[in-house]
C-alpha positions as CSV (number, residue, x, y, z in Angstrom):
1,M,-95.5,-21.4,-33.7
2,S,-94.6,-18.6,-36.1
3,N,-91.3,-18.1,-34.2
4,A,-90.3,-21.7,-34.9
5,T,-91.4,-21.3,-38.6
6,R,-89.3,-18.2,-39.0
7,K,-86.3,-19.9,-37.3
8,I,-86.5,-22.8,-39.6
9,K,-86.9,-20.7,-42.7
10,R,-83.8,-18.6,-41.6
11,K,-81.8,-21.7,-41.1
12,Q,-82.7,-23.0,-44.6
13,I,-81.8,-19.7,-46.1
14,L,-78.5,-19.7,-44.3
15,N,-77.7,-23.2,-45.5
16,E,-78.6,-22.3,-49.1
17,R,-76.3,-19.3,-49.0
18,K,-73.5,-21.4,-47.5
19,Q,-74.0,-24.0,-50.4
20,A,-73.9,-21.3,-53.0
21,E,-70.7,-19.8,-51.6
22,K,-69.1,-23.3,-51.7
23,E,-70.2,-23.8,-55.4
24,I,-68.8,-20.4,-56.3
25,G,-65.5,-21.1,-54.5
26,A,-65.2,-24.4,-56.4
27,K,-65.8,-22.7,-59.8
28,I,-63.2,-20.0,-59.0
29,A,-60.7,-22.7,-58.1
30,A,-61.5,-24.5,-61.3
31,F,-60.9,-21.4,-63.3
32,G,-57.4,-21.2,-61.8
33,K,-56.7,-24.7,-63.1
34,L,-57.6,-23.9,-66.7
35,P,-55.1,-25.0,-69.3
36,T,-53.2,-22.3,-71.2
37,Q,-53.8,-23.8,-74.6
38,C,-56.5,-25.6,-76.8
39,L,-56.3,-29.3,-76.3
40,M,-56.6,-30.0,-80.1
41,C,-54.6,-27.3,-81.9
42,E,-52.5,-26.0,-79.0
43,K,-53.6,-22.3,-79.6
44,G,-52.7,-20.2,-76.7
45,F,-55.4,-19.1,-74.2
46,D,-55.3,-15.9,-72.3
47,K,-57.4,-15.9,-69.1
48,K,-57.4,-12.1,-69.0
49,N,-58.9,-11.7,-72.4
50,K,-62.6,-11.2,-72.0
51,E,-63.4,-12.3,-75.6
52,M,-61.4,-15.6,-75.2
53,V,-63.0,-16.3,-71.9
54,T,-66.5,-16.0,-73.3
55,S,-65.9,-17.7,-76.6
56,W,-63.8,-20.7,-75.8
57,Y,-65.3,-24.0,-74.5
58,V,-64.5,-25.7,-71.3
59,V,-65.3,-29.3,-70.6
60,Q,-64.9,-30.7,-67.1
61,A,-65.2,-34.4,-66.4
62,K,-64.4,-35.3,-62.8
63,E,-60.9,-33.9,-62.2
64,N,-60.0,-33.3,-65.9
65,I,-60.5,-29.8,-67.3
66,R,-60.3,-29.5,-71.1
67,L,-60.2,-26.4,-73.1
68,Y,-61.2,-26.0,-76.8
69,C,-60.9,-23.0,-79.1
70,P,-64.0,-22.1,-81.1
71,D,-62.5,-23.5,-84.3
72,C,-61.7,-26.9,-82.9
73,W,-65.2,-27.0,-81.2
74,K,-67.0,-26.3,-84.5
75,M,-64.8,-28.8,-86.4
76,A,-65.8,-31.5,-83.7
77,A,-69.5,-30.5,-83.9
78,D,-69.4,-30.8,-87.8
79,I,-67.8,-34.2,-87.5
80,I,-70.5,-35.4,-85.1
81,E,-73.2,-33.9,-87.2
82,K,-71.9,-35.7,-90.3
83,Y,-71.5,-39.0,-88.4
84,V,-75.3,-38.7,-87.2
85,E,-76.5,-38.0,-90.7
86,D,-74.4,-40.9,-92.2
87,K,-75.8,-43.2,-89.4
88,N,-79.4,-42.3,-90.3
């Protein structure tokens, strides 16, 4: 019985590992499709600049990938916050 249990457990681990590899592959492929500029202000984006990669905002909805610089993201967040305050 323990042989069968170990076999099932190994199979589950293998399936989880394969799923994780597929997800990583999809994320790497999506990184290659990133736009080269901010959607709002058209400021240039350098994929090789670590600071830009960590500070810019990426929004993915189905097949569309949108890129926003920190300034435009903050401006949009402020507009939404003001709208919520006015609504209340």
